[in-house]
N, CA, C, O and the ligand as a Tripos MOL2 file, in Angstrom:
@<TRIPOS>MOLECULE
protein
  281   279    71     0     0
PROTEIN
NO_CHARGES

@<TRIPOS>ATOM
      1 N          76.5060  -10.2120   81.7750 N.3       1 MET1
      2 CA         76.5090  -10.2350   80.3240 C.3       1 MET1
      3 C          77.4590  -11.3240   79.8010 C.2       1 MET1
      4 O          78.5710  -11.4640   80.3100 O.2       1 MET1
      5 N          77.0160  -12.1200   78.7550 N.am      2 PRO2
      6 CA         77.9170  -13.0880   78.2340 C.3       2 PRO2
      7 C          79.1100  -12.5350   77.4290 C.2       2 PRO2
      8 O          79.0410  -11.5170   76.7400 O.2       2 PRO2
      9 N          80.1340  -13.2450   77.5670 N.am      3 SER3
     10 CA         81.2290  -12.7000   76.7650 C.3       3 SER3
     11 C          81.1340  -13.1210   75.4070 C.2       3 SER3
     12 O          80.6740  -14.2210   75.1020 O.2       3 SER3
     13 N          81.6220  -12.1470   74.4390 N.am      4 VAL4
     14 CA         81.2970  -12.5100   72.9810 C.3       4 VAL4
     15 C          82.8210  -12.6430   72.3430 C.2       4 VAL4
     16 O          83.7910  -12.1470   72.9160 O.2       4 VAL4
     17 N          82.9090  -13.2700   71.2600 N.am      5 LYS5
     18 CA         84.1050  -13.5380   70.6820 C.3       5 LYS5
     19 C          83.7310  -13.4800   69.0880 C.2       5 LYS5
     20 O          82.5900  -13.6270   68.6490 O.2       5 LYS5
     21 N          84.9210  -13.2340   68.2900 N.am      6 SER6
     22 CA         84.6070  -13.4110   66.9520 C.3       6 SER6
     23 C          85.0720  -14.7520   66.5550 C.2       6 SER6
     24 O          86.1020  -15.2370   67.0250 O.2       6 SER6
     25 N          84.2630  -15.4100   65.6230 N.am      7 CYS7
     26 CA         84.3020  -16.7290   65.2600 C.3       7 CYS7
     27 C          85.7010  -16.9800   64.6250 C.2       7 CYS7
     28 O          86.1080  -16.1960   63.7680 O.2       7 CYS7
     29 N          86.4030  -17.9760   64.9890 N.am      8 ARG8
     30 CA         87.7800  -18.2460   64.4150 C.3       8 ARG8
     31 C          87.6080  -18.6390   62.9860 C.2       8 ARG8
     32 O          88.5740  -18.5870   62.2250 O.2       8 ARG8
     33 N          86.4990  -19.0070   62.6030 N.am      9 ARG9
     34 CA         86.2220  -19.5470   61.1980 C.3       9 ARG9
     35 C          85.5460  -18.4280   60.1860 C.2       9 ARG9
     36 O          86.0420  -18.0770   59.1160 O.2       9 ARG9
     37 N          84.4600  -18.0030   60.6820 N.am     10 CYS10
     38 CA         83.7300  -17.0730   59.7850 C.3      10 CYS10
     39 C          83.8750  -15.4890   60.1680 C.2      10 CYS10
     40 O          83.5400  -14.5750   59.4150 O.2      10 CYS10
     41 N          84.4110  -15.3330   61.4150 N.am     11 GLY11
     42 CA         84.7300  -13.9010   61.7600 C.3      11 GLY11
     43 C          83.3670  -13.3240   62.3240 C.2      11 GLY11
     44 O          83.3970  -12.1350   62.6440 O.2      11 GLY11
     45 N          82.2180  -13.9860   62.4810 N.am     12 ARG12
     46 CA         81.0000  -13.3560   63.0380 C.3      12 ARG12
     47 C          81.1900  -13.3430   64.5600 C.2      12 ARG12
     48 O          81.8690  -14.2110   65.1070 O.2      12 ARG12
     49 N          80.6180  -12.4020   65.2110 N.am     13 ILE13
     50 CA         80.6670  -12.1570   66.6350 C.3      13 ILE13
     51 C          79.4610  -13.0270   67.1690 C.2      13 ILE13
     52 O          78.3110  -12.9770   66.7350 O.2      13 ILE13
     53 N          79.9270  -13.8300   68.1850 N.am     14 PHE14
     54 CA         78.9020  -14.8690   68.7270 C.3      14 PHE14
     55 C          79.1940  -14.7770   70.2800 C.2      14 PHE14
     56 O          80.1370  -14.1540   70.7690 O.2      14 PHE14
     57 N          78.1830  -15.5360   71.0190 N.am     15 ASN15
     58 CA         78.3200  -15.6060   72.4600 C.3      15 ASN15
     59 C          79.2400  -16.8160   72.7960 C.2      15 ASN15
     60 O          78.9630  -17.9700   72.4680 O.2      15 ASN15
     61 N          80.2960  -16.4720   73.4390 N.am     16 TYR16
     62 CA         81.2350  -17.4600   73.5960 C.3      16 TYR16
     63 C          80.8200  -18.4960   74.7860 C.2      16 TYR16
     64 O          80.4720  -18.1590   75.9180 O.2      16 TYR16
     65 N          80.9220  -19.7280   74.3280 N.am     17 ARG17
     66 CA         80.4450  -20.7390   75.2610 C.3      17 ARG17
     67 C          81.5020  -21.9290   75.2200 C.2      17 ARG17
     68 O          81.0910  -23.0900   75.2190 O.2      17 ARG17
     69 N          82.7310  -21.6700   75.1910 N.am     18 GLY18
     70 CA         83.7210  -22.5280   75.2160 C.3      18 GLY18
     71 C          84.4210  -22.9520   74.0730 C.2      18 GLY18
     72 O          85.5410  -23.4570   74.1490 O.2      18 GLY18
     73 N          83.7530  -22.7520   72.9070 N.am     19 SER19
     74 CA         84.1160  -23.0050   71.4260 C.3      19 SER19
     75 C          84.6580  -21.8180   70.7260 C.2      19 SER19
     76 O          84.0960  -20.7240   70.7820 O.2      19 SER19
     77 N          85.8290  -22.0500   70.0210 N.am     20 ALA20
     78 CA         86.3110  -20.9300   69.2830 C.3      20 ALA20
     79 C          85.5710  -20.6220   68.0030 C.2      20 ALA20
     80 O          85.9680  -19.6840   67.3120 O.2      20 ALA20
     81 N          84.6270  -21.2720   67.6680 N.am     21 VAL21
     82 CA         83.8710  -21.0360   66.4980 C.3      21 VAL21
     83 C          82.4190  -20.9660   66.9720 C.2      21 VAL21
     84 O          82.0370  -21.4850   68.0210 O.2      21 VAL21
     85 N          81.5060  -20.1740   65.9850 N.am     22 CYS22
     86 CA         80.1010  -20.0240   66.2840 C.3      22 CYS22
     87 C          79.3390  -21.1120   66.1840 C.2      22 CYS22
     88 O          79.8420  -22.0890   65.6280 O.2      22 CYS22
     89 N          78.0590  -21.1960   66.6540 N.am     23 ASP23
     90 CA         77.3140  -22.4410   66.5580 C.3      23 ASP23
     91 C          77.1110  -22.9700   65.0390 C.2      23 ASP23
     92 O          77.0710  -24.1810   64.8220 O.2      23 ASP23
     93 N          76.9970  -22.1110   64.0970 N.am     24 SER24
     94 CA         76.6490  -22.6070   62.8410 C.3      24 SER24
     95 C          77.9720  -23.2990   62.1850 C.2      24 SER24
     96 O          77.9260  -24.3130   61.4890 O.2      24 SER24
     97 N          79.1600  -22.5850   62.5220 N.am     25 CYS25
     98 CA         80.4570  -23.1980   62.0960 C.3      25 CYS25
     99 C          80.6930  -24.5580   62.8020 C.2      25 CYS25
    100 O          81.2270  -25.5110   62.2350 O.2      25 CYS25
    101 N          80.2750  -24.5720   64.0210 N.am     26 ARG26
    102 CA         80.3910  -25.6930   64.9430 C.3      26 ARG26
    103 C          79.6450  -26.9010   64.3110 C.2      26 ARG26
    104 O          80.1350  -28.0300   64.3120 O.2      26 ARG26
    105 N          78.4680  -26.6140   63.7890 N.am     27 LYS27
    106 CA         77.6890  -27.7100   63.1300 C.3      27 LYS27
    107 C          78.3230  -28.1660   61.8920 C.2      27 LYS27
    108 O          78.3530  -29.3600   61.5940 O.2      27 LYS27
    109 N          78.8720  -27.1660   61.1030 N.am     28 GLU28
    110 CA         79.5300  -27.4530   59.8560 C.3      28 GLU28
    111 C          80.7960  -28.3420   60.0180 C.2      28 GLU28
    112 O          81.1130  -29.2570   59.2580 O.2      28 GLU28
    113 N          81.4990  -27.9150   61.1730 N.am     29 GLU29
    114 CA         82.8410  -28.6770   61.4550 C.3      29 GLU29
    115 C          82.4060  -30.1280   61.9370 C.2      29 GLU29
    116 O          83.1930  -31.0460   61.7090 O.2      29 GLU29
    117 N          81.2760  -30.3860   62.5500 N.am     30 THR30
    118 CA         80.9450  -31.6890   62.7930 C.3      30 THR30
    119 C          80.6060  -32.4150   61.7650 C.2      30 THR30
    120 O          80.9680  -33.5900   61.7160 O.2      30 THR30
    121 N          79.8780  -31.8690   60.7970 N.am     31 ARG31
    122 CA         79.4840  -32.4660   59.4790 C.3      31 ARG31
    123 C          80.7320  -32.8370   58.7350 C.2      31 ARG31
    124 O          80.8080  -33.9560   58.2260 O.2      31 ARG31
    125 N          81.7200  -31.9710   58.6350 N.am     32 GLU32
    126 CA         83.0020  -32.1600   57.7940 C.3      32 GLU32
    127 C          83.7110  -33.1650   58.5470 C.2      32 GLU32
    128 O          84.2740  -34.0470   57.8990 O.2      32 GLU32
    129 N          83.7860  -33.1840   59.9160 N.am     33 ALA33
    130 CA         84.6460  -34.1820   60.6730 C.3      33 ALA33
    131 C          84.1030  -35.6090   60.3500 C.2      33 ALA33
    132 O          84.8500  -36.5660   60.1440 O.2      33 ALA33
    133 N          82.7760  -35.6720   60.3220 N.am     34 LYS34
    134 CA         82.1130  -36.9550   60.1230 C.3      34 LYS34
    135 C          82.4800  -37.4740   58.5220 C.2      34 LYS34
    136 O          82.7510  -38.6500   58.2790 O.2      34 LYS34
    137 N          82.4500  -36.6000   57.6720 N.am     35 ARG35
    138 CA         82.7620  -36.9920   56.2300 C.3      35 ARG35
    139 C          84.3310  -37.3820   56.1860 C.2      35 ARG35
    140 O          84.7050  -38.3310   55.4970 O.2      35 ARG35
    141 N          85.1430  -36.6860   56.8740 N.am     36 ILE36
    142 CA         86.5050  -36.9700   56.7460 C.3      36 ILE36
    143 C          86.7910  -38.2760   57.4530 C.2      36 ILE36
    144 O          87.6650  -39.0320   57.0280 O.2      36 ILE36
    145 N          86.0250  -38.5700   58.5880 N.am     37 SER37
    146 CA         86.4120  -39.8610   59.4100 C.3      37 SER37
    147 C          85.8950  -40.9970   58.3970 C.2      37 SER37
    148 O          86.6060  -41.9820   58.2000 O.2      37 SER37
    149 N          84.6930  -40.8600   57.7750 N.am     38 GLU38
    150 CA         84.2660  -41.7960   56.8570 C.3      38 GLU38
    151 C          85.1460  -42.1380   55.8770 C.2      38 GLU38
    152 O          85.4830  -43.3000   55.6510 O.2      38 GLU38
    153 N          85.6170  -40.9770   55.1580 N.am     39 TYR39
    154 CA         86.5280  -41.1110   54.1030 C.3      39 TYR39
    155 C          87.8070  -41.7950   54.4940 C.2      39 TYR39
    156 O          88.2180  -42.6840   53.7480 O.2      39 TYR39
    157 N          88.5140  -41.4740   55.6190 N.am     40 LEU40
    158 CA         89.6800  -42.1710   56.1630 C.3      40 LEU40
    159 C          89.3790  -43.6400   56.4050 C.2      40 LEU40
    160 O          90.2310  -44.4900   56.1470 O.2      40 LEU40
    161 N          88.2240  -43.9470   56.8790 N.am     41 ALA41
    162 CA         87.9160  -45.3340   57.0270 C.3      41 ALA41
    163 C          88.0360  -46.2740   55.9290 C.2      41 ALA41
    164 O          88.3660  -47.4480   56.0940 O.2      41 ALA41
    165 N          87.7800  -45.7750   54.8600 N.am     42 GLY42
    166 CA         87.7990  -46.3580   53.5620 C.3      42 GLY42
    167 C          89.0410  -46.1950   52.8430 C.2      42 GLY42
    168 O          89.3540  -46.9780   51.9460 O.2      42 GLY42
    169 N          89.9240  -45.0060   53.2640 N.am     43 ASN43
    170 CA         91.1220  -44.7880   52.3800 C.3      43 ASN43
    171 C          92.0930  -44.3230   53.6280 C.2      43 ASN43
    172 O          92.3740  -43.1360   53.7960 O.2      43 ASN43
    173 N          92.5720  -45.3610   54.4770 N.am     44 PRO44
    174 CA         93.3980  -44.9440   55.5250 C.3      44 PRO44
    175 C          94.8060  -44.3910   55.1180 C.2      44 PRO44
    176 O          95.4610  -43.7350   55.9280 O.2      44 PRO44
    177 N          95.2500  -44.6500   53.9060 N.am     45 GLN45
    178 CA         96.4180  -44.0160   53.5960 C.3      45 GLN45
    179 C          96.2250  -42.5410   52.9440 C.2      45 GLN45
    180 O          97.2250  -41.9800   52.4950 O.2      45 GLN45
    181 N          95.0220  -41.9340   52.8860 N.am     46 ALA46
    182 CA         94.9430  -40.7610   52.2670 C.3      46 ALA46
    183 C          95.7010  -39.6030   52.9740 C.2      46 ALA46
    184 O          95.8820  -39.5600   54.1910 O.2      46 ALA46
    185 N          96.1080  -38.7040   52.1170 N.am     47 THR47
    186 CA         96.8040  -37.5750   52.6760 C.3      47 THR47
    187 C          95.8100  -36.4600   52.8360 C.2      47 THR47
    188 O          94.7000  -36.5960   52.3210 O.2      47 THR47
    189 N          96.0950  -35.4190   53.4740 N.am     48 ALA48
    190 CA         95.1940  -34.1710   53.8150 C.3      48 ALA48
    191 C          94.8250  -33.6370   52.3990 C.2      48 ALA48
    192 O          93.7000  -33.1680   52.2260 O.2      48 ALA48
    193 N          95.7440  -33.6910   51.3580 N.am     49 VAL49
    194 CA         95.3110  -33.1230   49.9990 C.3      49 VAL49
    195 C          94.4560  -34.0250   49.3030 C.2      49 VAL49
    196 O          93.6400  -33.5400   48.5200 O.2      49 VAL49
    197 N          94.5150  -35.3710   49.4750 N.am     50 ASP50
    198 CA         93.5620  -36.3790   48.9030 C.3      50 ASP50
    199 C          92.1870  -36.1490   49.5120 C.2      50 ASP50
    200 O          91.1670  -36.1710   48.8230 O.2      50 ASP50
    201 N          92.1900  -35.9240   50.8480 N.am     51 ILE51
    202 CA         91.0170  -35.7350   51.4130 C.3      51 ILE51
    203 C          90.1020  -34.5690   51.0380 C.2      51 ILE51
    204 O          88.8910  -34.6030   50.8200 O.2      51 ILE51
    205 N          91.0040  -33.4540   51.0070 N.am     52 SER52
    206 CA         90.4960  -32.2410   50.6130 C.3      52 SER52
    207 C          89.8250  -32.2540   49.3500 C.2      52 SER52
    208 O          88.6470  -31.9070   49.2660 O.2      52 SER52
    209 N          90.5900  -32.6850   48.2160 N.am     53 SER53
    210 CA         90.0850  -32.6710   46.9560 C.3      53 SER53
    211 C          88.9930  -33.6980   46.7880 C.2      53 SER53
    212 O          88.1110  -33.4350   45.9700 O.2      53 SER53
    213 N          88.9290  -34.9590   47.5260 N.am     54 ALA54
    214 CA         87.9430  -35.8910   47.3840 C.3      54 ALA54
    215 C          86.6360  -35.3630   48.0060 C.2      54 ALA54
    216 O          85.5440  -35.5970   47.4900 O.2      54 ALA54
    217 N          86.7670  -34.7290   48.9970 N.am     55 LEU55
    218 CA         85.5090  -34.2160   49.8460 C.3      55 LEU55
    219 C          85.1710  -32.7350   49.5920 C.2      55 LEU55
    220 O          84.2070  -32.2050   50.1440 O.2      55 LEU55
    221 N          85.8880  -32.1590   48.8470 N.am     56 ASN56
    222 CA         85.8140  -30.7270   48.4990 C.3      56 ASN56
    223 C          85.6720  -29.7750   49.7660 C.2      56 ASN56
    224 O          84.8580  -28.8570   49.8760 O.2      56 ASN56
    225 N          86.6100  -30.1670   50.6900 N.am     57 ILE57
    226 CA         86.6440  -29.4590   52.0130 C.3      57 ILE57
    227 C          88.0400  -28.6530   51.9890 C.2      57 ILE57
    228 O          89.0320  -29.2400   51.5570 O.2      57 ILE57
    229 N          88.1340  -27.4400   52.4010 N.am     58 ARG58
    230 CA         89.2260  -26.7260   52.4250 C.3      58 ARG58
    231 C          90.3980  -27.2560   53.0320 C.2      58 ARG58
    232 O          90.2680  -27.6950   54.1750 O.2      58 ARG58
    233 N          91.7360  -27.3100   52.3860 N.am     59 LEU59
    234 CA         92.7950  -28.0910   53.1090 C.3      59 LEU59
    235 C          93.0850  -27.5800   54.4140 C.2      59 LEU59
    236 O          93.5620  -28.3800   55.2190 O.2      59 LEU59
    237 N          92.8990  -26.4550   54.7590 N.am     60 ASP60
    238 CA         93.3010  -26.1170   56.1120 C.3      60 ASP60
    239 C          92.4050  -26.7140   57.0830 C.2      60 ASP60
    240 O          92.8110  -27.0520   58.1950 O.2      60 ASP60
    241 N          91.1900  -26.8600   56.7070 N.am     61 ARG61
    242 CA         90.2580  -27.4830   57.6820 C.3      61 ARG61
    243 C          90.5690  -28.9960   57.8660 C.2      61 ARG61
    244 O          90.5230  -29.5740   58.9520 O.2      61 ARG61
    245 N          90.8900  -29.5690   56.6730 N.am     62 VAL62
    246 CA         91.3800  -31.0140   56.8370 C.3      62 VAL62
    247 C          92.5120  -31.1920   57.7810 C.2      62 VAL62
    248 O          92.5530  -32.0060   58.7040 O.2      62 VAL62
    249 N          93.5460  -30.2230   57.3990 N.am     63 GLN63
    250 CA         94.6560  -30.3410   58.4520 C.3      63 GLN63
    251 C          94.5090  -30.0820   59.8100 C.2      63 GLN63
    252 O          95.2310  -30.6000   60.6610 O.2      63 GLN63
    253 N          93.4370  -29.1560   60.0960 N.am     64 GLU64
    254 CA         92.9990  -28.8450   61.4900 C.3      64 GLU64
    255 C          92.2790  -30.2140   62.0740 C.2      64 GLU64
    256 O          92.4880  -30.6440   63.2080 O.2      64 GLU64
    257 N          91.4800  -30.7670   61.2010 N.am     65 TYR65
    258 CA         90.9950  -32.0960   61.7230 C.3      65 TYR65
    259 C          92.0610  -33.0470   62.0610 C.2      65 TYR65
    260 O          92.1510  -33.5120   63.1980 O.2      65 TYR65
    261 N          92.8990  -33.3620   61.0810 N.am     66 LEU66
    262 CA         93.9220  -34.2490   61.4090 C.3      66 LEU66
    263 C          94.8160  -34.0240   62.6410 C.2      66 LEU66
    264 O          95.2100  -34.9770   63.3140 O.2      66 LEU66
    265 N          95.1130  -32.8120   62.9120 N.am     67 LYS67
    266 CA         95.8800  -32.3210   64.0820 C.3      67 LYS67
    267 C          95.1380  -32.8200   65.2150 C.2      67 LYS67
    268 O          95.7490  -33.4280   66.0930 O.2      67 LYS67
    269 N          93.8900  -32.6350   65.3020 N.am     68 ARG68
    270 CA         93.1190  -32.9780   66.3660 C.3      68 ARG68
    271 C          92.7960  -34.3790   66.6590 C.2      68 ARG68
    272 O          92.5800  -34.8180   67.7880 O.2      68 ARG68
    273 N          92.7730  -35.1210   65.4520 N.am     69 HIS69
    274 CA         92.3020  -36.4440   65.6730 C.3      69 HIS69
    275 C          93.3220  -37.5430   65.3560 C.2      69 HIS69
    276 O          93.0240  -38.7350   65.4440 O.2      69 HIS69
    277 N          94.3650  -37.1690   65.0360 N.am     70 VAL70
    278 CA         95.5010  -38.2330   64.5570 C.3      70 VAL70
    279 C          96.6300  -38.2120   65.7870 C.2      70 VAL70
    280 O          97.6310  -38.9260   65.7180 O.2      70 VAL70
    281 ZN         81.4470  -19.0410   62.3880 Zn       71 ZN71
@<TRIPOS>BOND
     1     1     2 1
     2     2     3 1
     3     3     4 2
     4     3     5 am
     5     5     6 1
     6     6     7 1
     7     7     8 2
     8     7     9 am
     9     9    10 1
    10    10    11 1
    11    11    12 2
    12    11    13 am
    13    13    14 1
    14    14    15 1
    15    15    16 2
    16    15    17 am
    17    17    18 1
    18    18    19 1
    19    19    20 2
    20    19    21 am
    21    21    22 1
    22    22    23 1
    23    23    24 2
    24    23    25 am
    25    25    26 1
    26    26    27 1
    27    27    28 2
    28    27    29 am
    29    29    30 1
    30    30    31 1
    31    31    32 2
    32    31    33 am
    33    33    34 1
    34    34    35 1
    35    35    36 2
    36    35    37 am
    37    37    38 1
    38    38    39 1
    39    39    40 2
    40    39    41 am
    41    41    42 1
    42    42    43 1
    43    43    44 2
    44    43    45 am
    45    45    46 1
    46    46    47 1
    47    47    48 2
    48    47    49 am
    49    49    50 1
    50    50    51 1
    51    51    52 2
    52    51    53 am
    53    53    54 1
    54    54    55 1
    55    55    56 2
    56    55    57 am
    57    57    58 1
    58    58    59 1
    59    59    60 2
    60    59    61 am
    61    61    62 1
    62    62    63 1
    63    63    64 2
    64    63    65 am
    65    65    66 1
    66    66    67 1
    67    67    68 2
    68    67    69 am
    69    69    70 1
    70    70    71 1
    71    71    72 2
    72    71    73 am
    73    73    74 1
    74    74    75 1
    75    75    76 2
    76    75    77 am
    77    77    78 1
    78    78    79 1
    79    79    80 2
    80    79    81 am
    81    81    82 1
    82    82    83 1
    83    83    84 2
    84    83    85 am
    85    85    86 1
    86    86    87 1
    87    87    88 2
    88    87    89 am
    89    89    90 1
    90    90    91 1
    91    91    92 2
    92    91    93 am
    93    93    94 1
    94    94    95 1
    95    95    96 2
    96    95    97 am
    97    97    98 1
    98    98    99 1
    99    99   100 2
   100    99   101 am
   101   101   102 1
   102   102   103 1
   103   103   104 2
   104   103   105 am
   105   105   106 1
   106   106   107 1
   107   107   108 2
   108   107   109 am
   109   109   110 1
   110   110   111 1
   111   111   112 2
   112   111   113 am
   113   113   114 1
   114   114   115 1
   115   115   116 2
   116   115   117 am
   117   117   118 1
   118   118   119 1
   119   119   120 2
   120   119   121 am
   121   121   122 1
   122   122   123 1
   123   123   124 2
   124   123   125 am
   125   125   126 1
   126   126   127 1
   127   127   128 2
   128   127   129 am
   129   129   130 1
   130   130   131 1
   131   131   132 2
   132   131   133 am
   133   133   134 1
   134   134   135 1
   135   135   136 2
   136   135   137 am
   137   137   138 1
   138   138   139 1
   139   139   140 2
   140   139   141 am
   141   141   142 1
   142   142   143 1
   143   143   144 2
   144   143   145 am
   145   145   146 1
   146   146   147 1
   147   147   148 2
   148   147   149 am
   149   149   150 1
   150   150   151 1
   151   151   152 2
   152   151   153 am
   153   153   154 1
   154   154   155 1
   155   155   156 2
   156   155   157 am
   157   157   158 1
   158   158   159 1
   159   159   160 2
   160   159   161 am
   161   161   162 1
   162   162   163 1
   163   163   164 2
   164   163   165 am
   165   165   166 1
   166   166   167 1
   167   167   168 2
   168   167   169 am
   169   169   170 1
   170   170   171 1
   171   171   172 2
   172   171   173 am
   173   173   174 1
   174   174   175 1
   175   175   176 2
   176   175   177 am
   177   177   178 1
   178   178   179 1
   179   179   180 2
   180   179   181 am
   181   181   182 1
   182   182   183 1
   183   183   184 2
   184   183   185 am
   185   185   186 1
   186   186   187 1
   187   187   188 2
   188   187   189 am
   189   189   190 1
   190   190   191 1
   191   191   192 2
   192   191   193 am
   193   193   194 1
   194   194   195 1
   195   195   196 2
   196   195   197 am
   197   197   198 1
   198   198   199 1
   199   199   200 2
   200   199   201 am
   201   201   202 1
   202   202   203 1
   203   203   204 2
   204   203   205 am
   205   205   206 1
   206   206   207 1
   207   207   208 2
   208   207   209 am
   209   209   210 1
   210   210   211 1
   211   211   212 2
   212   211   213 am
   213   213   214 1
   214   214   215 1
   215   215   216 2
   216   215   217 am
   217   217   218 1
   218   218   219 1
   219   219   220 2
   220   219   221 am
   221   221   222 1
   222   222   223 1
   223   223   224 2
   224   223   225 am
   225   225   226 1
   226   226   227 1
   227   227   228 2
   228   227   229 am
   229   229   230 1
   230   230   231 1
   231   231   232 2
   232   231   233 am
   233   233   234 1
   234   234   235 1
   235   235   236 2
   236   235   237 am
   237   237   238 1
   238   238   239 1
   239   239   240 2
   240   239   241 am
   241   241   242 1
   242   242   243 1
   243   243   244 2
   244   243   245 am
   245   245   246 1
   246   246   247 1
   247   247   248 2
   248   247   249 am
   249   249   250 1
   250   250   251 1
   251   251   252 2
   252   251   253 am
   253   253   254 1
   254   254   255 1
   255   255   256 2
   256   255   257 am
   257   257   258 1
   258   258   259 1
   259   259   260 2
   260   259   261 am
   261   261   262 1
   262   262   263 1
   263   263   264 2
   264   263   265 am
   265   265   266 1
   266   266   267 1
   267   267   268 2
   268   267   269 am
   269   269   270 1
   270   270   271 1
   271   271   272 2
   272   271   273 am
   273   273   274 1
   274   274   275 1
   275   275   276 2
   276   275   277 am
   277   277   278 1
   278   278   279 1
   279   279   280 2
@<TRIPOS>SUBSTRUCTURE
     1 MET1         2 RESIDUE 1 A MET
     2 PRO2         6 RESIDUE 1 A PRO
     3 SER3        10 RESIDUE 1 A SER
     4 VAL4        14 RESIDUE 1 A VAL
     5 LYS5        18 RESIDUE 1 A LYS
     6 SER6        22 RESIDUE 1 A SER
     7 CYS7        26 RESIDUE 1 A CYS
     8 ARG8        30 RESIDUE 1 A ARG
     9 ARG9        34 RESIDUE 1 A ARG
    10 CYS10       38 RESIDUE 1 A CYS
    11 GLY11       42 RESIDUE 1 A GLY
    12 ARG12       46 RESIDUE 1 A ARG
    13 ILE13       50 RESIDUE 1 A ILE
    14 PHE14       54 RESIDUE 1 A PHE
    15 ASN15       58 RESIDUE 1 A ASN
    16 TYR16       62 RESIDUE 1 A TYR
    17 ARG17       66 RESIDUE 1 A ARG
    18 GLY18       70 RESIDUE 1 A GLY
    19 SER19       74 RESIDUE 1 A SER
    20 ALA20       78 RESIDUE 1 A ALA
    21 VAL21       82 RESIDUE 1 A VAL
    22 CYS22       86 RESIDUE 1 A CYS
    23 ASP23       90 RESIDUE 1 A ASP
    24 SER24       94 RESIDUE 1 A SER
    25 CYS25       98 RESIDUE 1 A CYS
    26 ARG26      102 RESIDUE 1 A ARG
    27 LYS27      106 RESIDUE 1 A LYS
    28 GLU28      110 RESIDUE 1 A GLU
    29 GLU29      114 RESIDUE 1 A GLU
    30 THR30      118 RESIDUE 1 A THR
    31 ARG31      122 RESIDUE 1 A ARG
    32 GLU32      126 RESIDUE 1 A GLU
    33 ALA33      130 RESIDUE 1 A ALA
    34 LYS34      134 RESIDUE 1 A LYS
    35 ARG35      138 RESIDUE 1 A ARG
    36 ILE36      142 RESIDUE 1 A ILE
    37 SER37      146 RESIDUE 1 A SER
    38 GLU38      150 RESIDUE 1 A GLU
    39 TYR39      154 RESIDUE 1 A TYR
    40 LEU40      158 RESIDUE 1 A LEU
    41 ALA41      162 RESIDUE 1 A ALA
    42 GLY42      166 RESIDUE 1 A GLY
    43 ASN43      170 RESIDUE 1 A ASN
    44 PRO44      174 RESIDUE 1 A PRO
    45 GLN45      178 RESIDUE 1 A GLN
    46 ALA46      182 RESIDUE 1 A ALA
    47 THR47      186 RESIDUE 1 A THR
    48 ALA48      190 RESIDUE 1 A ALA
    49 VAL49      194 RESIDUE 1 A VAL
    50 ASP50      198 RESIDUE 1 A ASP
    51 ILE51      202 RESIDUE 1 A ILE
    52 SER52      206 RESIDUE 1 A SER
    53 SER53      210 RESIDUE 1 A SER
    54 ALA54      214 RESIDUE 1 A ALA
    55 LEU55      218 RESIDUE 1 A LEU
    56 ASN56      222 RESIDUE 1 A ASN
    57 ILE57      226 RESIDUE 1 A ILE
    58 ARG58      230 RESIDUE 1 A ARG
    59 LEU59      234 RESIDUE 1 A LEU
    60 ASP60      238 RESIDUE 1 A ASP
    61 ARG61      242 RESIDUE 1 A ARG
    62 VAL62      246 RESIDUE 1 A VAL
    63 GLN63      250 RESIDUE 1 A GLN
    64 GLU64      254 RESIDUE 1 A GLU
    65 TYR65      258 RESIDUE 1 A TYR
    66 LEU66      262 RESIDUE 1 A LEU
    67 LYS67      266 RESIDUE 1 A LYS
    68 ARG68      270 RESIDUE 1 A ARG
    69 HIS69      274 RESIDUE 1 A HIS
    70 VAL70      278 RESIDUE 1 A VAL
    71 ZN71       281 GROUP 0 **** ****
């Protein structure tokens, strides 16, 4: 029986395969990460708050991205 977890992001129960978030959240995180990296490429001095308001992505998700990628 596969192990199940509740998604760190939406709270839904999903089959755990090494990621802390479910498949649909993972896809969404990938999309958001792409938008953030594109924005940062054009605005290298942008802060997390700038990115959050420019892209309409929740601040905690932007900070999470920056923690992992900077
Ligand atoms: Zn989820």
